[in-house]
N, C-alpha and C positions, 0 to 999 in steps of 0.2 A: 331644858336644852332649847336654845333659840333656833331660828330657821337656818342661819348660817352654820351653826354647830351641827345641825342635822345633815346639811349638805356635805360638810367636811368629815362626818363620822366614818365613812368607808375608807378615808385616806388619813385618818387621825395620826397613825404612826409616821407616815410620810411627812405630814405637816410639822410634827414635833421635831423630827430630824432636820427638816429644812430650816426651822426656826433656829436651831443650834448652829447650823452652818452659816446662816445669814448673820447672826450675831458675831460669829468668829471672823467672818470676812470683813466686818466693819470695825476692825480694831487697828489703832495706829498710835505710836508714841509722839508724833508731831503734835505740839500743843493745840494749834488751831484746828487741825484735822480731828484730833481727839474730841474737842468741844463740839464740832459739827457732827461727827459720826455718832457720838452719844446722843445728841439731840435727835438725829434721825431714828435711832433705835428706840427712843422713848415715844415716838409718834407712829409706830407701825400700825397700819390700818387693818382692814378686813382681810388682807392677803388674797384678794380676788384673783390676781394673776397667777401666783403659784398654785392656787387651788385649781385653776383651769388647766395648768400644765399636768398636774398629777391625775386629775380626772380624765383628761384626754389620753394620758398614758395607760391608765388602768382600763379604759374603754376598749383598747385594741391590743393590750399586751401587759407586760409587767414593768414595774418601776425599776430601772437600772441605775447604777451610779451616775451615768451620763445624764439621766433625767433630772437629777438634783442640780447638776451644773447648768442645765438649760434653765431651770426655775430661778436659780441665782442670777444667771446672766441677764435674763429678761427683767427681773425685778430691779436689779441694779441699774440697768439701762433706763427703765421707767423712772427710778428715783433721780438719776442724773438729769433726765429731761425735765422733771418737775423743778429741780433746783435752778436750771437754766431758764425755764419759763418764768419763774418768779422774778428773776433778774430782768428779763425782757419786759414783763408786765409791771415791774416796780411794785410787786405785791408784798405786803408785810405779813400776810397770813396764808396758811395752807391748811385747809380742813380744820379750822379752829385752833391751830397752833402757829407760833411764829415761824415764818419762812427762814431759811438759812441766811439769806441776804439781810433780813431784819435782825437776826441773832448776831451776825458778824458785820459784813458790808458786801457790796456788790462784787468787788475785786476778789475777796476771799471766797465768796459763794461760787463764782465762775470756776475757780481753781478746785474747790471741793467737788463740784459737778464733774470736772475733768478727771479727778481722781476716781470717783465712783464709776465713771464710764470706763476707765482703764481696768478697774476690777471686773466689770461686766465682761469685757473682752477676754480677760484672763480665764474666766470660767467658761466662756464659749470655746476657747482654745483647748481647755482641759477635756472636752468631749472627744478630741482627736478626730473631729468630723468637719471637713471644710464646708459642708452644707449648712451646718449650724453656724459656723463663723460667718459665712456669707449672708445667711438670713439675719443674724444680729446686726451685721454691718449695714445691710440694706434697710433694716428697720430704723436704725439711727438716721439714715438719709431721708427715709419717708417721713419721720416725725419732724425733722427740720423743714422738709419740703412743705408739709402741711402748715406749719407755723408761718413760713414765708408766703405761702399762697393766701393765707388769711390776712397777712399784712398788705399784700398787693391788692386784695379784694376791697380794702378800705377806699381805694380810689375808683372802684367800679360803680358806675351809676345803675347797673343792672341788679335786680333782686332775683336771685335764681336758686331754686331748690337743687338743681344739678350741681352747682358750685358748692352749695352748703354740704351736700352729701359727699362730694369729693374731699372737702376739708375734713369732715369728721371721720371718713374712712382712713385718711392718712394720719390724723392727729390722735385718734382714739382707737378705732377698730383695728388698725394694723397691729397694735400690740397684743390685743386679745387673739387675733388671728395667728400671730407668731407663737403665742403660748400653746394654743391647741395643736398647731401644726408640728412644732418641734417636740412637744410632749409625746404625740403619737409616733413621730419619726424615731425617736430614741428608745421607744418601748418596743420597737420592731414591727410597727404597723405596715401594712401594704401600701403601695402608692395610692390606691383608691381610698384607703382608710385615712391616710395623711391628708389628702385633698378634702375629704368630707369633713374632717375635724377643722381644717383651715377655714372652710366656709362657715362652719358652726361658730368658730371663734369670731369671725368677722361680723356676722349677723348679731351675735350677742354684744359685741363691742359697740355696734351702732345703736342697739337698744340702750346701752349704758349711757351714751352721750345724749340721746333723746331724753332720758330720764333726768339727767343733769340740767338740760335746757328747760324742762318743765319746772324743776326745782327753782331755777333762777328767777322765775316770775311768780312763784307761789310759796316758797319756803321761808323759813326764818333763819336767823344767824346761826342756828344749831348746825346747819349744813356746812358751816365753815367759811361762808362768804355771804355778804349782805344781799338782799333781794335786788335784782336788777344789775348785778355786777357785770354781766356780759355787755349790757348796754353802755355802762360806764367805760368798758374797755373797747368800745366801738364794734362789738360783735352783734350781728343780726342772726338770731337763732330761728329754728323752724316755726315756732308759734308766731313770731313777728312776720316772717316771710310769708306765711300762709295768709295772715290778716291783710297784709299789703296787696298781695296778688288777688285775693278773694274780693276785695272791695275797690281796689284801684284809687283809694283816697289820696288826692294830690297833696293835701296838707300833711298827711302822715308820711308820704314819700319824702316830702321836704325835710321833716324831722329825722327820718331814717338816714338821709344823706348827711345831716349834721352829726348824727350819732357816729357814723362811720369815720368821719373826719375829726372826731373828738371835739366838735364845736357845740354840741347840744347842751343846753342848760339842764339842771336836775329836774326842773319842772317839765321840760320837753321830754326827757327820758321817761319820767313817770307817766306822762300823757301817752307815749307810745306803748308802754307796758300795759296800761289799762286798755288801750285800744286792742292790743293783741288778745287779751283775755276776753274782752267783750265780744270780739268778732269770731270767737271759736278757735283761736289759735292753740289753746291748751288741749281742747278736745281733738283737734286734728293731729297734734303731735302724739297724743296717746293712741289714737287710731293707727298712725304710722308705726309707732313702736310695737303695737300688738301684732301688726302684720309681719314685721320682722321677727317677732317672738315666735309666731307660728311656723315661719320658715325654718328657724333655728331648731325648734323641737322636731320638725319633720326630718332632720338630719341625724337624729339620735337613734342608733340601732340597739336592740336588746343585746347586751353583751353576755359573756359567760357569767358575769356577776350582775344580776338585775339591780342590785343596790347602786351600782355605778350609773346605770342608765337613769335610775330614779334621781340620783344626785345631779346629773347633768340637767334634767328637766327642772329640778329645784333651783339650780344655779340660774337658769334663764328667768324663772319666775321671780327669784330674789332680786335680780337686776332691775326688772320692770316694776317691782312692788316696793323696793327699799324706800325708807323714809329719810335717808341722808347719804 
């Protein structure tokens, strides 16, 4: 049994039922939709977000039928956002597989994303709870806001950790936060429990993005994208930001500005990546990630089922230690 299977063991029956429901909800007889939805079903990943929903629910109460709808709504919203992101980024790959826009084309991919988003909202509505619908709707806005903020930041000459964290909070952590919050809410958690799990999800989601940023400068194509892909897309991640702020190197700042505007050559991108590594950017990102990890673990209470508390701790550890 691998680490993720150990984490999911206390909720194995819930995850199995969720998997059946997820497959059932991505069925359609429209030919193009069928091709795209089958493709999505074949590339289901580690299911980190539904795992968060069910663990948060079990940490404060019991898994109700509404919790399944929450898990489906949030995973479908996440899926729709990835489809749209790949169109925006003109990306042909997603975690080692063809993106929907590469499988079909950009026009079809946008419409497939819209369809999946519609299914997400249907499941949110099936909870019969306006708080769930409002949270899912707000999450969609937050994800788009984060993407637009990142685009706007391309014209910003300032290199700022504050702006970086605002972007990752909106683009990545907000989804983990919603998973933990709504899982606890629909399991009958108290207001304090729901807020505690929301914070746990947000901190864990920030760890998730920091780990991705470290991968981007150090990993191989097994991660699903080539090394330095963020720089090719004009994104300055925490390791690069730290190295720039730490040294004040004017030449590297010049290259960073070219990266943001999409004008940096491959050689310049490689130079900036090496600079970030040599100046301790990876170590700083790891230190920052572990600070967030400790804060997240501090929010875990021993529940009636100690296995759930242990699984939540394992979840955070898995996020910061994963190899892809």
